[in-house]
C-alpha positions as CSV (number, residue, x, y, z in Angstrom):
1,M,9.1,-40.0,4.8
2,P,6.1,-38.9,7.4
3,G,9.8,-37.2,8.9
4,L,10.2,-35.5,6.3
5,H,6.5,-34.3,6.0
6,R,6.9,-33.3,9.0
7,W,9.4,-30.9,8.1
8,C,8.0,-29.3,5.2
9,R,5.3,-28.2,7.7
10,Y,7.8,-26.1,10.4
11,L,10.1,-25.2,7.7
12,A,6.5,-23.2,6.5
13,C,5.7,-22.2,9.8
14,L,9.0,-20.9,10.6
15,I,9.4,-18.7,7.6
16,L,5.2,-17.7,7.9
17,M,5.9,-16.6,11.6
18,S,9.4,-14.8,10.7
19,L,7.4,-12.9,7.8
20,S,4.2,-11.8,9.6
21,G,5.6,-9.3,11.7
22,T,6.4,-6.8,8.8
23,L,3.1,-8.7,6.6
24,A,1.5,-6.7,8.5
25,L,3.0,-3.7,7.8
26,A,3.3,-4.8,4.5
27,Q,0.8,-2.5,1.8
28,T,-0.3,-5.0,-0.5
29,A,0.4,-3.4,-3.9
30,A,1.2,-4.5,-7.7
31,P,4.6,-5.6,-8.1
32,H,6.8,-2.7,-9.3
33,Q,5.9,-0.8,-6.6
34,A,7.3,-0.2,-3.0
35,G,5.9,-2.5,-0.8
36,F,4.3,-5.6,-2.7
37,V,4.1,-8.4,-0.7
38,A,5.5,-11.8,-3.3
39,Q,3.5,-15.0,-3.7
40,I,5.8,-17.7,-4.6
41,N,4.0,-21.2,-5.0
42,L,5.6,-24.6,-4.9
43,D,3.7,-27.3,-5.6
44,G,5.2,-31.0,-5.8
45,A,7.8,-33.1,-4.9
46,I,11.6,-30.9,-3.1
47,G,14.6,-31.3,-5.0
48,P,17.6,-28.7,-6.7
49,A,14.9,-27.4,-8.8
50,A,13.1,-26.0,-6.7
51,A,15.7,-25.0,-4.8
52,E,17.1,-22.9,-7.7
53,Y,13.1,-21.8,-8.6
54,V,12.1,-20.7,-4.7
55,H,16.2,-18.8,-4.9
56,D,15.0,-16.9,-8.6
57,A,11.9,-16.5,-7.5
58,S,12.6,-14.3,-4.1
59,A,15.4,-12.6,-5.7
60,R,13.0,-11.0,-8.7
61,A,10.5,-10.2,-5.6
62,V,14.1,-8.1,-3.3
63,D,15.0,-6.5,-6.8
64,D,11.0,-5.4,-8.2
65,G,10.9,-4.1,-4.3
66,A,9.6,-6.4,-2.3
67,R,8.7,-6.0,1.5
68,A,7.7,-9.6,2.2
69,I,7.2,-12.4,0.6
70,I,5.0,-15.3,0.4
71,L,5.8,-19.0,0.7
72,R,3.0,-20.6,-0.5
73,L,4.4,-24.6,0.1
74,D,1.6,-28.2,-1.4
75,T,4.8,-30.5,-1.1
76,P,4.6,-33.7,0.0
77,G,8.6,-33.5,1.0
78,G,11.8,-33.8,-0.8
79,L,15.8,-33.8,-0.4
80,S,17.0,-32.5,2.6
81,R,19.8,-30.4,1.8
82,S,17.4,-29.0,-1.1
83,M,14.5,-28.0,1.8
84,H,17.8,-26.4,3.7
85,D,19.2,-24.5,0.9
86,I,15.5,-23.5,0.5
């Protein structure tokens, strides 16, 4: 579905734009050190399991002290509810 693919690209751009100010200030370091930038990779179709994966991974990154999260998407789209949840 072309509309969902476009929506996914829009979502990725929106997330990256909202993080760009934080990323400029964040320092790269190893996990469990203050100021590291976490990266979450999501490949394939987006469904409930993918939404849960992103939620769990981002919660873990925040708990570990991440100052920013990069969400790298390589997906053709998926369920609109799951994309909304992400």
